[in-house]
Structure formats: C-alpha cells, structure tokens
N, C-alpha and C positions, 0 to 999 in steps of 0.2 A: 209604817208609822216611825218616825224620828223620836229617838229618845228623848229630846225635849218637848215632845209633843205628848207624850204618855202620861204625864201626871202622876206620877208614882211617888208613893211615899219615902220608900228607901229602894236604892239599887246597891244589893249585895255583890260585887264583882268576884269577891273572895269566894263566893259559893259555887262558882262554875268549875268546870274542869279545867285543868292545867292545860295550857297550849300546847306541850307536848301531847298529852293526850287526844285533845280535839284534832290536832292536824293527824296524828295517827289514824283515828277513827274514820275522819273525811266523810262522815254521813253513809257509809256503806252497810246495809242491813245484814250484811253477811257476819260483820265485826261487833254488831251490836251486843250480843251476849259476853263478849271479852270486854267492851268498852264500859258496859253496866258494872261488870266486877270490878274493874279498875277505877273507875269513878266512885262507886261505893266505897273502895278502900282509901280514895282520896279524900273522901268527906270527914274522915275520921283524923287526918293528918294533921300536924301542926300549922299548916298553911291554909286550911280550910276549916278547922274545927271550931274556931270562935265565932265565924258566919253563919256556920251550918246550925249551931246550936242556938245563935240569935234568930235564924231563921225558924227554927223549930219551936222557940219561944214565941213568937210571933203568931205561927199558926195555931197554937195552944190557945191563944186568947181571941181569936175571931177569924174571920174570913180572910184568906190569903189568896192573890192572884199571882201566878208564876207566868212570866213572859217569855216568849222565844221567838227566833225569826225563823225557824225551821219549819218546813212544810209537812215533814213527816213526823207528826208528833209521837207516834208509838215507839220512834226510835231516835228520840231524841233526849237529851241531858234533862229537860222539864218532866219528861215521863219518868225518868229514874230518881229525880228529887221529888216529885210527888208522891212516888212510891216509898220513898226512905223518911219523907215526913209523916204519911200515913200509917207506916208500919205494913203495907200490904204488897209484899214482893210477887 
C-alpha cells in the first residue's frame, strides 16, 4: 500500500530507527537482539524523544495502529515499538 493510500492520521517519521541503525541491521534476524537494544536506546535520545512520547500519549488515549513494510513482524522495528509502548519487553 502506498503511503498516500493509507489514510493515516499521523505519520511520525521521527520515531523510526536512525538510517544508520536500519542499514546496519539489514533485517538480519541474528542481529535483532542488538538492533532492539540500540533502537530502544534511540527512542530516548533527543532526536526521537518528542515523537516517541507523542506516540505513547496517543496510545494511552485509544487504539493505535503501527504500520510497517516488513514481512517479518517479529524482527521488526514495529515489534520493538509496540513492546516499548505497552511496556512488555
């Protein structure tokens, strides 16, 4: 689905992993534990904090749907973000 066809209320690019981290990870499942650790650290840095807290606020006020283009949801940034939002590591 194209972004334009998704009919999303908000598109928070600043909550995504850094380009450097995404490139390093390359969706290699063996790297997922380290990707997860680094991404969780990024969510607290100054470049991500504002968007991440806004997303957490949205999640606290109703249903939230995270979108991702990956086919391996269990080893995705969406999985890490959902875990972070719900507090279920």
